[in-house]
C-alpha positions in Angstrom: 114.3 125.7 165.4 113.2 121.7 165.6 111.0 122.3 162.3 113.5 123.9 160.5 116.2 121.3 160.9 114.0 119.1 159.8 113.0 120.8 156.5 116.4 121.4 156.0 117.1 117.6 156.5 114.5 116.8 154.0 115.9 119.5 151.3 119.3 117.8 151.5 117.8 114.5 151.1 115.8 115.8 147.9 119.2 117.3 146.6 121.0 114.0 147.1 118.2 111.9 145.6 118.4 114.1 142.3 122.2 114.0 142.1 122.1 110.5 141.8 119.1 110.2 139.1 121.0 112.6 136.8 124.1 110.3 137.5 122.2 107.4 136.7 120.7 109.0 133.5 124.2 109.8 132.2 124.6 105.9 131.8 125.7 102.9 133.7 130.1 103.3 133.8 130.3 99.7 135.1 128.2 98.0 132.4 130.3 95.6 130.9 131.5 95.4 127.2 129.3 92.7 126.2 126.7 94.6 126.8 128.1 97.6 124.7 129.1 95.2 122.1 125.3 94.7 121.2 124.4 98.5 120.9 126.3 99.1 117.4 123.5 97.9 114.8 119.9 97.8 113.9 118.1 94.7 112.8 121.0 92.1 114.3 121.5 90.4 117.4 125.1 91.5 118.0 128.2 93.1 116.6 129.7 90.0 114.7 126.3 89.2 113.2 126.3 93.0 111.6 129.7 93.2 110.3 129.3 89.3 108.4 126.6 91.0 106.7 128.8 94.0 105.2 130.2 93.9 101.9 133.8 93.6 101.3 134.2 97.1 100.3 131.9 98.3 102.9 134.1 96.8 105.6 137.4 97.6 103.7 135.8 101.4 104.3 135.0 100.8 107.9 138.7 99.4 108.8 140.0 101.9 106.9 138.1 104.4 109.1 138.9 102.9 112.3 142.6 102.1 111.9 144.6 105.2 112.5 142.3 107.4 114.0 143.0 106.7 118.0 146.3 106.1 119.6 147.3 102.9 121.6 146.7 104.9 125.0 143.3 103.1 125.5 143.8 100.4 127.0 140.4 100.0 128.5 136.8 100.7 127.7 135.7 100.2 130.9 137.4 103.3 132.4 135.9 106.5 133.2 137.2 109.3 130.7 136.5 112.8 131.8 136.3 114.3 128.3 133.2 113.8 126.8 134.9 114.6 123.2 137.5 112.0 124.1 134.8 109.3 124.8 133.3 109.5 121.5 136.6 109.1 119.8 137.9 106.3 121.9 135.0 104.4 123.1 131.3 103.7 122.3 128.8 105.2 125.0 126.7 102.9 127.1 123.2 102.3 125.5 120.6 99.7 125.0 120.6 96.9 122.6 119.7 97.9 118.8 120.1 101.5 120.1 122.7 104.0 117.5 125.4 104.9 118.7 129.1 106.3 118.1 130.4 103.0 116.1 134.3 104.7 116.8 135.5 101.7 119.2 139.6 101.1 120.1 140.7 99.6 117.1 144.1 97.2 116.9 147.3 98.7 116.6 148.7 98.1 113.4 152.0 97.6 112.8 154.7 100.3 112.6 155.8 99.5 108.8 152.2 100.0 107.6 151.6 103.2 109.6 154.6 104.4 107.8 153.1 103.4 104.7 150.0 105.8 105.3 152.0 108.5 106.8 151.8 112.1 104.5 154.7 113.2 102.6 153.9 117.0 103.3 153.4 119.4 106.6 150.3 120.4 104.3 149.3 116.2 103.8 149.5 116.0 107.9 147.6 119.0 108.7 144.5 117.7 106.3 144.6 114.3 107.5 144.8 115.3 111.1 141.6 117.6 110.3 140.0 114.4 108.9 140.6 112.4 111.3 139.4 114.7 114.4 136.2 115.5 112.5 135.5 111.7 111.6 135.8 111.1 115.1 133.0 112.6 116.4 130.8 110.8 113.3 128.2 108.0 114.6 128.4 105.3 112.0 125.7 102.4 112.2 125.2 98.9 110.6 121.0 98.5 109.7 119.7 95.8 108.2 117.0 97.1 105.9 113.8 94.5 105.1 111.9 94.1 101.4 108.7 93.3 100.8 109.7 89.9 99.6 111.3 89.1 102.7 114.7 89.4 101.7 117.3 91.8 103.4 119.9 94.5 102.9 122.6 95.6 104.9 124.0 99.0 104.9 126.3 101.1 106.9 125.4 104.9 107.6 127.0 107.9 109.4 125.0 110.9 111.0 125.7 113.2 107.8 123.8 111.0 105.4 120.2 112.1 104.5 117.3 109.2 104.2 117.7 110.2 100.3 121.1 109.2 100.0 120.3 106.1 101.9 117.4 105.4 99.6 120.2 106.0 96.9 122.7 103.7 97.9 119.9 100.9 98.4 118.5 101.5 94.4 122.2 100.5 93.9 121.8 97.3 95.6 118.2 96.4 94.8 118.3 97.7 91.0 114.7 98.7 91.7 112.7 101.3 89.2 114.2 104.3 91.2 110.5 105.5 91.1 110.1 108.5 93.8 107.6 106.8 95.1 110.1 104.1 97.1 110.7 105.3 101.1 112.0 104.0 104.1 109.7 103.1 107.2 110.0 102.3 110.5 107.7 100.2 112.2 106.4 99.7 115.8 105.1 96.7 116.9 104.4 97.6 120.4 101.9 100.4 119.2 101.1 99.0 115.8 102.5 101.8 114.0 104.2 103.2 110.8 105.8 106.1 109.5 107.8 107.0 106.1 110.8 108.9 106.8 111.5 112.0 104.9 113.9 112.2 102.3 115.8 115.2 104.5 115.8 113.7 107.7 118.9 111.8 108.9 118.5 108.7 109.3 121.1 108.0 112.3 119.2 110.6 114.2 115.7 109.0 113.7 117.2 105.7 114.9 118.6 107.2 117.8 115.0 107.3 119.4 114.7 103.9 119.8 114.6 102.2 123.0 116.0 99.3 124.4 115.4 95.9 122.8 113.4 97.2 120.9 111.4 95.5 118.1 111.2 98.3 115.1 112.2 97.8 111.8 113.3 99.4 108.6 111.7 98.6 105.5 111.9 99.4 102.0 108.7 100.2 100.4 106.3 101.8 97.7 104.7 104.7 99.4 102.1 106.0 96.1 101.0 108.6 98.7 104.5 110.0 99.7 104.3 113.2 97.1 101.0 112.9 95.9 100.5 116.1 97.3 102.3 117.5 94.3 100.9 115.1 91.5 97.3 115.6 92.9 97.1 118.9 94.8 93.7 119.5 93.8 93.1 116.8 96.0 94.3 118.5 99.3 93.9 122.3 98.5 90.1 122.2 96.8 89.0 118.7 98.6 85.6 120.9 99.3 84.4 120.4 95.8 82.8 117.6 94.3 85.2 114.9 93.6 83.8 114.5 89.8 85.3 118.0 89.1 88.9 117.7 90.6 89.6 114.7 88.3 89.0 116.8 85.1 91.8 119.4 86.6 94.8 120.0 83.5 98.7 120.1 84.5 98.9 123.6 83.7 96.2 124.2 86.8 97.7 122.0 88.9 101.5 123.6 88.6 99.7 126.7 89.1 98.1 125.4 92.6 101.6 124.1 93.2 103.4 127.2 92.6 100.7 129.6 94.6 100.8 126.9 97.7 104.7 126.3 97.5 106.3 128.9 95.5 105.6 132.4 97.3 107.2 133.9 100.6 104.7 132.2 103.0 103.6 128.3 103.2 99.9 127.7 102.2 98.4 125.1 104.6 95.3 123.4 103.0 92.0 125.3 104.5 91.4 121.4 106.3 88.9 120.7 109.0 86.1 118.5 109.9 84.7 116.0 112.8 87.2 113.2 113.9 87.1 110.9 116.9 89.2 111.4 119.6 90.4 108.7 122.0 90.2 109.5 126.0 92.5 109.8 127.9 93.4 106.0 129.2 90.1 104.9 128.4 89.0 103.0 125.0 86.3 105.6 124.5 86.5 107.8 121.5 84.4 111.0 121.1 83.4 113.2 118.0 85.0 116.2 117.8 85.3 119.0 115.3 88.9 119.9 114.2 90.6 122.6 112.3 94.2 122.3 110.9 96.2 125.2 111.2 99.9 125.6 109.9 101.1 125.3 113.5 98.9 122.8 114.6 95.7 121.0 115.2 92.9 123.0 117.1 89.3 121.6 118.1 86.2 123.2 119.5 85.4 122.1 123.1 82.5 120.3 124.6 79.7 123.2 124.7 81.4 125.7 122.5 80.6 126.9 118.6 82.8 126.5 115.6 84.2 130.4 115.8 87.8 131.3 115.8 88.0 132.6 119.5 86.7 129.4 120.5 88.8 127.2 119.2 91.2 125.3 121.5 94.9 124.6 120.7 95.1 120.4 120.4 98.6 119.8 119.3 101.3 121.8 117.9 103.9 119.8 115.2 107.3 121.1 116.4 107.5 118.1 118.7 105.6 115.5 117.5 105.4 113.0 114.2 102.3 111.6 112.5 101.9 107.7 112.2 99.5 105.7 110.6 98.1 103.0 112.2 96.8 99.1 112.2 93.8 96.9 113.6 93.2 99.9 116.0 89.6 99.2 115.7 90.1 95.9 117.7 93.2 97.3 119.5 91.5 100.0 121.3 87.7 99.8 120.2 88.3 102.6 117.6 85.6 103.4 115.6 87.3 102.4 112.2 90.4 100.9 111.1 91.4 104.3 109.6 93.6 106.1 112.8 96.7 107.9 112.8 98.6 109.3 116.2 100.6 112.0 116.8 103.4 111.4 119.1 107.1 112.6 120.2 109.5 110.4 118.3 111.1 109.2 121.8 108.1 107.8 122.8 108.1 103.9 122.1 105.3 102.3 124.1 101.9 103.3 125.5 101.6 106.7 126.9 99.5 109.3 127.7 101.4 111.8 126.1 99.8 110.1 122.5 97.1 111.7 120.9 94.7 109.1 118.9 92.7 110.5 116.1 90.1 108.5 113.8 88.5 109.1 110.5 85.5 107.9 109.0 87.3 107.0 105.8 90.1 106.2 104.0 89.9 109.6 101.9 89.4 111.4 105.2 92.3 109.8 106.4 94.4 111.0 103.4 93.3 114.1 103.7 94.7 114.4 107.1 97.9 112.8 107.1 98.9 114.8 104.0 97.9 118.0 105.0 99.4 117.4 108.5 103.0 116.8 106.6 102.4 120.0 104.5 101.6 121.8 107.4 104.7 120.3 109.4 107.8 120.9 106.7 106.0 123.1 104.4 107.9 124.0 101.0 110.9 121.4 102.2 108.5 118.9 101.1 108.5 120.3 97.7 112.4 120.9 97.3 112.6 116.8 98.7 110.1 116.2 95.7 112.0 118.3 93.3 115.4 116.5 93.9 113.7 112.6 94.3 112.3 113.6 90.9 115.6 114.6 88.9 117.4 111.3 90.9 114.6 109.5 89.6 115.2 110.4 85.7 118.7 110.2 86.2 118.6 106.5 87.1 115.8 105.9 84.8 118.0 106.6 82.1 120.4 103.4 83.1 116.9 101.4 83.3 115.3 98.9 81.1 112.0 100.6 79.5 109.9 97.7 81.8 111.0 99.6 84.7 110.7 103.1 83.1 107.1 102.6 82.3 106.2 101.8 85.9 107.5 105.0 87.6 106.7 107.4 84.8 102.8 107.7 85.7 101.7 109.5 88.7 99.4 108.2 91.2 96.3 109.4 92.8 94.2 109.0 95.8 91.7 106.3 94.1 94.9 104.5 91.9 97.3 102.9 94.2 101.0 102.3 92.5 101.7 99.1 90.8 103.4 96.5 92.6 102.1 98.3 96.2 101.4 96.2 99.1 99.6 99.3 100.7 96.1 100.4 99.3 96.6 104.5 99.1 99.8 104.0 101.1 98.6 103.5 104.3 99.2 100.1 106.7 95.9 98.8 107.4 95.8 96.2 104.6 99.8 95.6 105.1 101.6 92.6 103.8 102.4 89.7 105.8 104.5 90.1 109.2 104.7 94.1 108.6 103.1 95.2 111.4 102.1 91.9 113.5 99.0 92.2 115.6 98.9 92.1 119.1 98.6 89.2 121.0 95.3 87.4 120.7 94.6 89.7 117.3 94.3 87.8 114.0 95.9 88.1 111.1 94.7 90.9 108.6 
């Protein structure tokens, strides 16, 4: 009986400990307003700085959104709120610095005369406005700073409904650049020395929500010649086993047929890619060669002592929960055999972790093959739709551009012909511009 009582007491203790852990995970309700105020923007010191950087029309739009949404009953942002929906509509949740959160804070009460001016006249208008405000109250808004290659920056206000493609269009309007479909928004992580180009269909606010407390990550607006090279030069990935000299002579009709066969059917065709890559052992700076095979569901490899037959293949990683990132200076940072490395990780992992998969290639061409082919396997026909939309948008915007700008974005880019003006060789960050990916301590600048 004594043993049973002791076991029961231990069980109660474990349940109590688990309850406390879940309570802490939901956020500390006693966090002060000053720390909350620092959680509304990406790339700024505080909320006031980000608001001051907004252009007049963006600030007017923000104030119009915030004005009539929330009644005066919100007397304090420190009081607990039982309903999650009410919490989203009244006060931002506690979250780490530089992490995107709901931007809808309690507005200052407007004079009654001003409210009456904006009051709808008919019942139908009142219902329409009420539904709109209820919908808007759940939309997260974010002020972000996008860095340019010339070290300038642009401040944007985005919400969770906007895709990366829509944000790129906004940047085009602010920068008056050539509007090429090679332009990308990229995130950089100095902690891991990695970067990734966002895909056009992804929602930017959702992507930035993975950033952690005190994150040093940044967003860059840069040219990426490799962004859609699988459609401008599809033979490089679907016919990669053939000699390179024969691939350069393929005409446009053959390329279109290859794209149609790979992306126009009922099923997605993934490049039949396989070869030897170096795998970093967990917790060690030791890299071992392994034979890897690409499939639509993920990457498989041949374990030590096994043959290359399909029955001996073991699953290395699946693509559902991971993104692919290119790296910088891993030869010095992790003693990689070369600097042509890439990693596969969950987007929420922002620092070194045993759940990150490190792979290294012999040369730049092999790196290009694997990174682009993995993107094809992960996103499939969505990439082709992104490409078609980007080309259409670029041609529309170029109608208003000067001839010099048109010439820059009309040419296609191959693996060995970087886009003019790009700071990257073949679109990868092993030759970054200054301050793009700061090296780790005691590492030399490239």
